[in-house]
N, CA, C and O atoms as a CHARMM CRD file, in Angstrom:
* protein
*
  284
    1    1 MET  N    -24.97600  24.53300 -47.12100 PROA 1      0.00000
    2    1 MET  CA   -24.90600  23.11300 -47.24200 PROA 1      0.00000
    3    1 MET  C    -26.20800  22.62500 -47.87300 PROA 1      0.00000
    4    1 MET  O    -27.28200  23.16800 -47.61500 PROA 1      0.00000
    5    2 PHE  N    -26.09200  21.59400 -48.70000 PROA 2      0.00000
    6    2 PHE  CA   -27.25100  20.92900 -49.28200 PROA 2      0.00000
    7    2 PHE  C    -27.50900  19.63400 -48.52100 PROA 2      0.00000
    8    2 PHE  O    -26.57500  18.90700 -48.18200 PROA 2      0.00000
    9    3 PHE  N    -28.77700  19.35400 -48.25500 PROA 3      0.00000
   10    3 PHE  CA   -29.18800  18.06000 -47.71800 PROA 3      0.00000
   11    3 PHE  C    -30.19700  17.51500 -48.71200 PROA 3      0.00000
   12    3 PHE  O    -31.30200  18.04300 -48.83200 PROA 3      0.00000
   13    4 VAL  N    -29.82500  16.46200 -49.42400 PROA 4      0.00000
   14    4 VAL  CA   -30.68900  15.92700 -50.47700 PROA 4      0.00000
   15    4 VAL  C    -31.63000  14.88400 -49.89300 PROA 4      0.00000
   16    4 VAL  O    -31.21000  13.92700 -49.24200 PROA 4      0.00000
   17    5 HSD  N    -32.91100  15.10000 -50.14700 PROA 5      0.00000
   18    5 HSD  CA   -33.97600  14.18600 -49.72200 PROA 5      0.00000
   19    5 HSD  C    -34.93700  14.07500 -50.89600 PROA 5      0.00000
   20    5 HSD  O    -35.61400  15.05000 -51.22400 PROA 5      0.00000
   21    6 ASN  N    -35.01200  12.92900 -51.52800 PROA 6      0.00000
   22    6 ASN  CA   -35.73000  12.81000 -52.79900 PROA 6      0.00000
   23    6 ASN  C    -37.19300  12.39800 -52.69200 PROA 6      0.00000
   24    6 ASN  O    -37.72300  11.79700 -53.62700 PROA 6      0.00000
   25    7 ARG  N    -37.84200  12.69300 -51.61500 PROA 7      0.00000
   26    7 ARG  CA   -39.27000  12.41100 -51.49700 PROA 7      0.00000
   27    7 ARG  C    -39.99200  13.70700 -51.13800 PROA 7      0.00000
   28    7 ARG  O    -39.95800  14.15000 -49.99000 PROA 7      0.00000
   29    8 VAL  N    -40.63100  14.29800 -52.11400 PROA 8      0.00000
   30    8 VAL  CA   -41.33300  15.55900 -51.88700 PROA 8      0.00000
   31    8 VAL  C    -42.37000  15.40600 -50.77400 PROA 8      0.00000
   32    8 VAL  O    -42.59900  16.32900 -49.99300 PROA 8      0.00000
   33    9 GLU  N    -42.98800  14.23400 -50.71400 PROA 9      0.00000
   34    9 GLU  CA   -44.05400  13.99700 -49.73300 PROA 9      0.00000
   35    9 GLU  C    -43.56900  14.14100 -48.29300 PROA 9      0.00000
   36    9 GLU  O    -44.35400  14.50000 -47.41600 PROA 9      0.00000
   37   10 THR  N    -42.29900  13.87100 -48.03500 PROA 10     0.00000
   38   10 THR  CA   -41.78400  13.91700 -46.66300 PROA 10     0.00000
   39   10 THR  C    -40.65400  14.92200 -46.46900 PROA 10     0.00000
   40   10 THR  O    -39.99100  14.90900 -45.43300 PROA 10     0.00000
   41   11 ILE  N    -40.43200  15.77200 -47.43000 PROA 11     0.00000
   42   11 ILE  CA   -39.29200  16.68700 -47.35200 PROA 11     0.00000
   43   11 ILE  C    -39.44500  17.69600 -46.21300 PROA 11     0.00000
   44   11 ILE  O    -38.45800  18.03600 -45.56000 PROA 11     0.00000
   45   12 HSD  N    -40.65300  18.17600 -45.96700 PROA 12     0.00000
   46   12 HSD  CA   -40.84500  19.15200 -44.88800 PROA 12     0.00000
   47   12 HSD  C    -40.67000  18.49300 -43.51900 PROA 12     0.00000
   48   12 HSD  O    -40.12000  19.10200 -42.60100 PROA 12     0.00000
   49   13 LYS  N    -41.13200  17.26500 -43.38300 PROA 13     0.00000
   50   13 LYS  CA   -40.93900  16.53300 -42.13600 PROA 13     0.00000
   51   13 LYS  C    -39.44500  16.30800 -41.89200 PROA 13     0.00000
   52   13 LYS  O    -38.97600  16.42300 -40.76000 PROA 13     0.00000
   53   14 THR  N    -38.71400  15.99400 -42.93100 PROA 14     0.00000
   54   14 THR  CA   -37.26400  15.81500 -42.81000 PROA 14     0.00000
   55   14 THR  C    -36.59300  17.11800 -42.38900 PROA 14     0.00000
   56   14 THR  O    -35.70700  17.11200 -41.53400 PROA 14     0.00000
   57   15 ALA  N    -37.00900  18.23100 -42.98200 PROA 15     0.00000
   58   15 ALA  CA   -36.45400  19.53600 -42.60700 PROA 15     0.00000
   59   15 ALA  C    -36.73600  19.83400 -41.13800 PROA 15     0.00000
   60   15 ALA  O    -35.87800  20.37500 -40.44100 PROA 15     0.00000
   61   16 GLU  N    -37.92400  19.48700 -40.66500 PROA 16     0.00000
   62   16 GLU  CA   -38.25500  19.70600 -39.24800 PROA 16     0.00000
   63   16 GLU  C    -37.37100  18.86300 -38.33500 PROA 16     0.00000
   64   16 GLU  O    -36.93000  19.34500 -37.29200 PROA 16     0.00000
   65   17 ARG  N    -37.10900  17.63100 -38.70500 PROA 17     0.00000
   66   17 ARG  CA   -36.21600  16.77500 -37.90900 PROA 17     0.00000
   67   17 ARG  C    -34.81100  17.37100 -37.84700 PROA 17     0.00000
   68   17 ARG  O    -34.17000  17.36800 -36.79600 PROA 17     0.00000
   69   18 LEU  N    -34.34700  17.87600 -38.97500 PROA 18     0.00000
   70   18 LEU  CA   -33.02100  18.50000 -39.00200 PROA 18     0.00000
   71   18 LEU  C    -32.98700  19.76600 -38.14800 PROA 18     0.00000
   72   18 LEU  O    -32.00000  20.02600 -37.46000 PROA 18     0.00000
   73   19 ARG  N    -34.05900  20.55000 -38.19100 PROA 19     0.00000
   74   19 ARG  CA   -34.13900  21.75600 -37.35900 PROA 19     0.00000
   75   19 ARG  C    -34.05000  21.40000 -35.87600 PROA 19     0.00000
   76   19 ARG  O    -33.42900  22.11700 -35.09100 PROA 19     0.00000
   77   20 ALA  N    -34.67700  20.28500 -35.50600 PROA 20     0.00000
   78   20 ALA  CA   -34.62400  19.84600 -34.11200 PROA 20     0.00000
   79   20 ALA  C    -33.21000  19.43800 -33.71600 PROA 20     0.00000
   80   20 ALA  O    -32.79300  19.65800 -32.57900 PROA 20     0.00000
   81   21 LEU  N    -32.48200  18.85100 -34.64300 PROA 21     0.00000
   82   21 LEU  CA   -31.10800  18.42400 -34.36600 PROA 21     0.00000
   83   21 LEU  C    -30.12700  19.58900 -34.31100 PROA 21     0.00000
   84   21 LEU  O    -29.18200  19.58700 -33.52300 PROA 21     0.00000
   85   22 VAL  N    -30.36900  20.58600 -35.16400 PROA 22     0.00000
   86   22 VAL  CA   -29.45100  21.73100 -35.27000 PROA 22     0.00000
   87   22 VAL  C    -30.27100  23.02400 -35.22800 PROA 22     0.00000
   88   22 VAL  O    -30.43600  23.68800 -36.25100 PROA 22     0.00000
   89   23 PRO  N    -30.78400  23.37800 -34.04700 PROA 23     0.00000
   90   23 PRO  CA   -31.69800  24.52900 -33.97400 PROA 23     0.00000
   91   23 PRO  C    -31.06300  25.87200 -34.32700 PROA 23     0.00000
   92   23 PRO  O    -31.77500  26.81900 -34.66000 PROA 23     0.00000
   93   24 GLU  N    -29.74300  25.96700 -34.25900 PROA 24     0.00000
   94   24 GLU  CA   -29.10000  27.24200 -34.57400 PROA 24     0.00000
   95   24 GLU  C    -28.94400  27.46800 -36.08000 PROA 24     0.00000
   96   24 GLU  O    -28.63200  28.57900 -36.50700 PROA 24     0.00000
   97   25 ALA  N    -29.15400  26.43800 -36.87700 PROA 25     0.00000
   98   25 ALA  CA   -29.04000  26.57300 -38.32900 PROA 25     0.00000
   99   25 ALA  C    -30.36300  27.05500 -38.92600 PROA 25     0.00000
  100   25 ALA  O    -31.44100  26.78000 -38.39900 PROA 25     0.00000
  101   26 ARG  N    -30.25300  27.76400 -40.01600 PROA 26     0.00000
  102   26 ARG  CA   -31.43300  28.25800 -40.73900 PROA 26     0.00000
  103   26 ARG  C    -31.67200  27.35800 -41.94000 PROA 26     0.00000
  104   26 ARG  O    -30.79300  27.19400 -42.78600 PROA 26     0.00000
  105   27 PHE  N    -32.86700  26.77200 -42.01300 PROA 27     0.00000
  106   27 PHE  CA   -33.19700  25.78300 -43.03400 PROA 27     0.00000
  107   27 PHE  C    -34.21700  26.32700 -44.02300 PROA 27     0.00000
  108   27 PHE  O    -35.10000  27.10800 -43.66700 PROA 27     0.00000
  109   28 ALA  N    -34.07600  25.89600 -45.27600 PROA 28     0.00000
  110   28 ALA  CA   -35.06900  26.16200 -46.31400 PROA 28     0.00000
  111   28 ALA  C    -35.29100  24.86500 -47.07300 PROA 28     0.00000
  112   28 ALA  O    -34.46500  23.95400 -47.03000 PROA 28     0.00000
  113   29 VAL  N    -36.41900  24.79500 -47.76800 PROA 29     0.00000
  114   29 VAL  CA   -36.78600  23.60500 -48.54700 PROA 29     0.00000
  115   29 VAL  C    -36.97400  24.02100 -49.99900 PROA 29     0.00000
  116   29 VAL  O    -37.53700  25.07500 -50.29300 PROA 29     0.00000
  117   30 ALA  N    -36.48400  23.16100 -50.90800 PROA 30     0.00000
  118   30 ALA  CA   -36.66200  23.40800 -52.33900 PROA 30     0.00000
  119   30 ALA  C    -36.90300  22.08300 -53.04900 PROA 30     0.00000
  120   30 ALA  O    -36.23300  21.08600 -52.78200 PROA 30     0.00000
  121   31 HSD  N    -37.88100  22.09300 -53.96600 PROA 31     0.00000
  122   31 HSD  CA   -38.14400  20.90100 -54.78200 PROA 31     0.00000
  123   31 HSD  C    -38.85000  21.32700 -56.06300 PROA 31     0.00000
  124   31 HSD  O    -39.37100  22.43900 -56.16200 PROA 31     0.00000
  125   32 GLY  N    -38.85900  20.44600 -57.01900 PROA 32     0.00000
  126   32 GLY  CA   -39.37000  20.75700 -58.34900 PROA 32     0.00000
  127   32 GLY  C    -40.86700  20.93800 -58.45700 PROA 32     0.00000
  128   32 GLY  O    -41.34700  21.39800 -59.49300 PROA 32     0.00000
  129   33 GLN  N    -41.62700  20.59500 -57.42500 PROA 33     0.00000
  130   33 GLN  CA   -43.06800  20.79100 -57.46300 PROA 33     0.00000
  131   33 GLN  C    -43.48100  22.16500 -56.92700 PROA 33     0.00000
  132   33 GLN  O    -44.66600  22.49600 -56.88900 PROA 33     0.00000
  133   34 MET  N    -42.49600  22.95100 -56.51700 PROA 34     0.00000
  134   34 MET  CA   -42.77700  24.30500 -56.04500 PROA 34     0.00000
  135   34 MET  C    -43.08400  25.20500 -57.23700 PROA 34     0.00000
  136   34 MET  O    -42.65000  24.93900 -58.35800 PROA 34     0.00000
  137   35 ALA  N    -43.83500  26.26800 -56.98300 PROA 35     0.00000
  138   35 ALA  CA   -44.06000  27.27300 -58.01700 PROA 35     0.00000
  139   35 ALA  C    -42.71000  27.86400 -58.41700 PROA 35     0.00000
  140   35 ALA  O    -41.82600  28.03100 -57.57700 PROA 35     0.00000
  141   36 GLU  N    -42.55800  28.17200 -59.67800 PROA 36     0.00000
  142   36 GLU  CA   -41.28000  28.66700 -60.19400 PROA 36     0.00000
  143   36 GLU  C    -40.77500  29.88100 -59.42000 PROA 36     0.00000
  144   36 GLU  O    -39.59500  29.94900 -59.07400 PROA 36     0.00000
  145   37 ASP  N    -41.65100  30.83100 -59.15000 PROA 37     0.00000
  146   37 ASP  CA   -41.24300  32.03600 -58.41300 PROA 37     0.00000
  147   37 ASP  C    -40.78200  31.70500 -56.99900 PROA 37     0.00000
  148   37 ASP  O    -39.79800  32.26800 -56.51800 PROA 37     0.00000
  149   38 ALA  N    -41.48700  30.79500 -56.33300 PROA 38     0.00000
  150   38 ALA  CA   -41.11800  30.41400 -54.96700 PROA 38     0.00000
  151   38 ALA  C    -39.77400  29.69800 -54.95000 PROA 38     0.00000
  152   38 ALA  O    -38.94200  29.95500 -54.08000 PROA 38     0.00000
  153   39 LEU  N    -39.56300  28.81100 -55.89900 PROA 39     0.00000
  154   39 LEU  CA   -38.29800  28.09500 -55.99000 PROA 39     0.00000
  155   39 LEU  C    -37.15100  29.06900 -56.25900 PROA 39     0.00000
  156   39 LEU  O    -36.09000  28.97900 -55.64000 PROA 39     0.00000
  157   40 GLU  N    -37.37200  29.98700 -57.17500 PROA 40     0.00000
  158   40 GLU  CA   -36.34000  30.97300 -57.47400 PROA 40     0.00000
  159   40 GLU  C    -36.00100  31.80400 -56.23900 PROA 40     0.00000
  160   40 GLU  O    -34.82900  32.08000 -55.98400 PROA 40     0.00000
  161   41 GLN  N    -37.00800  32.20400 -55.47300 PROA 41     0.00000
  162   41 GLN  CA   -36.75800  33.03000 -54.29000 PROA 41     0.00000
  163   41 GLN  C    -35.97000  32.26400 -53.23400 PROA 41     0.00000
  164   41 GLN  O    -35.07000  32.82200 -52.60700 PROA 41     0.00000
  165   42 VAL  N    -36.30200  30.99500 -53.03400 PROA 42     0.00000
  166   42 VAL  CA   -35.54400  30.17800 -52.07800 PROA 42     0.00000
  167   42 VAL  C    -34.08100  30.10800 -52.50700 PROA 42     0.00000
  168   42 VAL  O    -33.18000  30.25200 -51.68000 PROA 42     0.00000
  169   43 MET  N    -33.84800  29.88800 -53.79300 PROA 43     0.00000
  170   43 MET  CA   -32.47800  29.77400 -54.29000 PROA 43     0.00000
  171   43 MET  C    -31.73000  31.10600 -54.16600 PROA 43     0.00000
  172   43 MET  O    -30.56400  31.12500 -53.77200 PROA 43     0.00000
  173   44 VAL  N    -32.38100  32.19600 -54.49500 PROA 44     0.00000
  174   44 VAL  CA   -31.75200  33.51600 -54.37000 PROA 44     0.00000
  175   44 VAL  C    -31.38900  33.77700 -52.91100 PROA 44     0.00000
  176   44 VAL  O    -30.29400  34.25400 -52.61200 PROA 44     0.00000
  177   45 ASP  N    -32.31200  33.46300 -52.00800 PROA 45     0.00000
  178   45 ASP  CA   -32.04800  33.65800 -50.58100 PROA 45     0.00000
  179   45 ASP  C    -30.92200  32.75600 -50.08400 PROA 45     0.00000
  180   45 ASP  O    -30.11200  33.17700 -49.25800 PROA 45     0.00000
  181   46 PHE  N    -30.86300  31.52400 -50.57900 PROA 46     0.00000
  182   46 PHE  CA   -29.80300  30.59900 -50.18500 PROA 46     0.00000
  183   46 PHE  C    -28.44200  31.12700 -50.63900 PROA 46     0.00000
  184   46 PHE  O    -27.48500  31.13100 -49.86500 PROA 46     0.00000
  185   47 VAL  N    -28.36000  31.56500 -51.87000 PROA 47     0.00000
  186   47 VAL  CA   -27.10500  32.10300 -52.39400 PROA 47     0.00000
  187   47 VAL  C    -26.70200  33.35800 -51.62800 PROA 47     0.00000
  188   47 VAL  O    -25.51400  33.60200 -51.42100 PROA 47     0.00000
  189   48 ALA  N    -27.67300  34.14800 -51.20900 PROA 48     0.00000
  190   48 ALA  CA   -27.40500  35.38200 -50.47000 PROA 48     0.00000
  191   48 ALA  C    -27.01200  35.11200 -49.01600 PROA 48     0.00000
  192   48 ALA  O    -26.63600  36.03600 -48.29500 PROA 48     0.00000
  193   49 GLY  N    -27.09500  33.85700 -48.58500 PROA 49     0.00000
  194   49 GLY  CA   -26.69500  33.51600 -47.22900 PROA 49     0.00000
  195   49 GLY  C    -27.78900  33.60400 -46.19000 PROA 49     0.00000
  196   49 GLY  O    -27.50300  33.57800 -44.99300 PROA 49     0.00000
  197   50 ARG  N    -29.04200  33.70900 -46.62000 PROA 50     0.00000
  198   50 ARG  CA   -30.14700  33.78500 -45.66200 PROA 50     0.00000
  199   50 ARG  C    -30.50400  32.42600 -45.06800 PROA 50     0.00000
  200   50 ARG  O    -31.18900  32.34700 -44.04900 PROA 50     0.00000
  201   51 TRP  N    -30.03600  31.36100 -45.71100 PROA 51     0.00000
  202   51 TRP  CA   -30.25300  29.98900 -45.23100 PROA 51     0.00000
  203   51 TRP  C    -28.90400  29.30600 -45.09400 PROA 51     0.00000
  204   51 TRP  O    -28.00500  29.51400 -45.90800 PROA 51     0.00000
  205   52 ASP  N    -28.77100  28.49000 -44.06100 PROA 52     0.00000
  206   52 ASP  CA   -27.54000  27.72100 -43.87400 PROA 52     0.00000
  207   52 ASP  C    -27.61300  26.36500 -44.57000 PROA 52     0.00000
  208   52 ASP  O    -26.61700  25.86600 -45.09500 PROA 52     0.00000
  209   53 VAL  N    -28.79600  25.78500 -44.56500 PROA 53     0.00000
  210   53 VAL  CA   -28.98800  24.44300 -45.11900 PROA 53     0.00000
  211   53 VAL  C    -30.17500  24.46400 -46.07000 PROA 53     0.00000
  212   53 VAL  O    -31.24900  24.95900 -45.72900 PROA 53     0.00000
  213   54 LEU  N    -29.97500  23.92800 -47.25400 PROA 54     0.00000
  214   54 LEU  CA   -31.06700  23.79300 -48.21000 PROA 54     0.00000
  215   54 LEU  C    -31.43300  22.31800 -48.29200 PROA 54     0.00000
  216   54 LEU  O    -30.68300  21.50500 -48.83300 PROA 54     0.00000
  217   55 VAL  N    -32.59200  21.99000 -47.74900 PROA 55     0.00000
  218   55 VAL  CA   -33.12000  20.62800 -47.82800 PROA 55     0.00000
  219   55 VAL  C    -33.84800  20.55900 -49.16000 PROA 55     0.00000
  220   55 VAL  O    -34.84500  21.25000 -49.36900 PROA 55     0.00000
  221   56 CYS  N    -33.34500  19.72000 -50.05900 PROA 56     0.00000
  222   56 CYS  CA   -33.87100  19.74300 -51.41900 PROA 56     0.00000
  223   56 CYS  C    -33.86100  18.35400 -52.04500 PROA 56     0.00000
  224   56 CYS  O    -33.20700  17.43000 -51.56300 PROA 56     0.00000
  225   57 THR  N    -34.59900  18.24700 -53.11700 PROA 57     0.00000
  226   57 THR  CA   -34.58300  17.02300 -53.90900 PROA 57     0.00000
  227   57 THR  C    -33.38100  17.08600 -54.84200 PROA 57     0.00000
  228   57 THR  O    -32.57600  18.01500 -54.78200 PROA 57     0.00000
  229   58 SER  N    -33.27800  16.09800 -55.68900 PROA 58     0.00000
  230   58 SER  CA   -32.15700  16.08400 -56.62700 PROA 58     0.00000
  231   58 SER  C    -32.29500  17.16600 -57.69300 PROA 58     0.00000
  232   58 SER  O    -31.54400  17.16700 -58.66900 PROA 58     0.00000
  233   59 ILE  N    -33.23100  18.07400 -57.52300 PROA 59     0.00000
  234   59 ILE  CA   -33.36000  19.21200 -58.43200 PROA 59     0.00000
  235   59 ILE  C    -32.04900  19.98400 -58.52200 PROA 59     0.00000
  236   59 ILE  O    -31.77300  20.62100 -59.53900 PROA 59     0.00000
  237   60 ILE  N    -31.24500  19.93200 -57.47600 PROA 60     0.00000
  238   60 ILE  CA   -29.95800  20.63400 -57.52300 PROA 60     0.00000
  239   60 ILE  C    -29.02100  20.03400 -58.55100 PROA 60     0.00000
  240   60 ILE  O    -28.08900  20.69800 -59.00400 PROA 60     0.00000
  241   61 GLU  N    -29.25700  18.79200 -58.92100 PROA 61     0.00000
  242   61 GLU  CA   -28.41800  18.13400 -59.92500 PROA 61     0.00000
  243   61 GLU  C    -28.79600  18.54100 -61.34600 PROA 61     0.00000
  244   61 GLU  O    -28.05000  18.27000 -62.28700 PROA 61     0.00000
  245   62 SER  N    -29.94100  19.18600 -61.50700 PROA 62     0.00000
  246   62 SER  CA   -30.43400  19.50000 -62.84300 PROA 62     0.00000
  247   62 SER  C    -29.89800  20.81600 -63.38100 PROA 62     0.00000
  248   62 SER  O    -30.34100  21.28000 -64.43200 PROA 62     0.00000
  249   63 GLY  N    -28.96300  21.41500 -62.68500 PROA 63     0.00000
  250   63 GLY  CA   -28.32400  22.60900 -63.21300 PROA 63     0.00000
  251   63 GLY  C    -28.95200  23.91300 -62.79500 PROA 63     0.00000
  252   63 GLY  O    -28.89900  24.88100 -63.55300 PROA 63     0.00000
  253   64 LEU  N    -29.54400  23.98000 -61.62100 PROA 64     0.00000
  254   64 LEU  CA   -30.04200  25.26500 -61.13600 PROA 64     0.00000
  255   64 LEU  C    -28.87000  26.23400 -61.02100 PROA 64     0.00000
  256   64 LEU  O    -27.81100  25.88000 -60.50300 PROA 64     0.00000
  257   65 ASP  N    -29.06000  27.43200 -61.49700 PROA 65     0.00000
  258   65 ASP  CA   -27.99400  28.42900 -61.49400 PROA 65     0.00000
  259   65 ASP  C    -27.95800  29.13500 -60.14800 PROA 65     0.00000
  260   65 ASP  O    -28.87900  29.87500 -59.80300 PROA 65     0.00000
  261   66 ILE  N    -26.89200  28.90400 -59.38700 PROA 66     0.00000
  262   66 ILE  CA   -26.76300  29.56500 -58.08600 PROA 66     0.00000
  263   66 ILE  C    -25.47200  30.38000 -58.01000 PROA 66     0.00000
  264   66 ILE  O    -24.89500  30.53600 -56.93400 PROA 66     0.00000
  265   67 ARG  N    -25.03000  30.89000 -59.13400 PROA 67     0.00000
  266   67 ARG  CA   -23.77300  31.63300 -59.18500 PROA 67     0.00000
  267   67 ARG  C    -23.95100  33.10300 -58.80000 PROA 67     0.00000
  268   67 ARG  O    -23.76800  33.99400 -59.63000 PROA 67     0.00000
  269   68 GLY  N    -24.30200  33.34600 -57.55900 PROA 68     0.00000
  270   68 GLY  CA   -24.30100  34.70600 -57.04900 PROA 68     0.00000
  271   68 GLY  C    -25.36400  35.62700 -57.58800 PROA 68     0.00000
  272   68 GLY  O    -25.18600  36.84500 -57.57200 PROA 68     0.00000
  273   69 ARG  N    -26.46800  35.08100 -58.06700 PROA 69     0.00000
  274   69 ARG  CA   -27.54200  35.93500 -58.55600 PROA 69     0.00000
  275   69 ARG  C    -28.21500  36.62700 -57.38800 PROA 69     0.00000
  276   69 ARG  O    -28.45600  36.01200 -56.34900 PROA 69     0.00000
  277   70 THR  N    -28.51600  37.89400 -57.55200 PROA 70     0.00000
  278   70 THR  CA   -29.28800  38.62700 -56.56200 PROA 70     0.00000
  279   70 THR  C    -30.32900  39.45200 -57.28700 PROA 70     0.00000
  280   70 THR  O    -30.21000  39.72500 -58.48100 PROA 70     0.00000
  281   71 ARG  N    -31.32500  39.83500 -56.56400 PROA 71     0.00000
  282   71 ARG  CA   -32.37500  40.67900 -57.15600 PROA 71     0.00000
  283   71 ARG  C    -32.07400  42.12300 -56.94700 PROA 71     0.00000
  284   71 ARG  O    -32.84500  42.98200 -57.37600 PROA 71     0.00000
């Protein structure tokens, strides 16, 4: 599942609030100010099922390729 939060400054705080609400879910954060390698790894892990919820900015609307890529 994607949870879109468009403020990089508060995205981690938002992810923490969501973790408190749903502690059994696995959360990751992704945004365009992340290093390219770190962002790619989060996306690869999300596609692989290592995360249940991706808290992200509208970067997901920009065409990130998540079609089953694995390393």
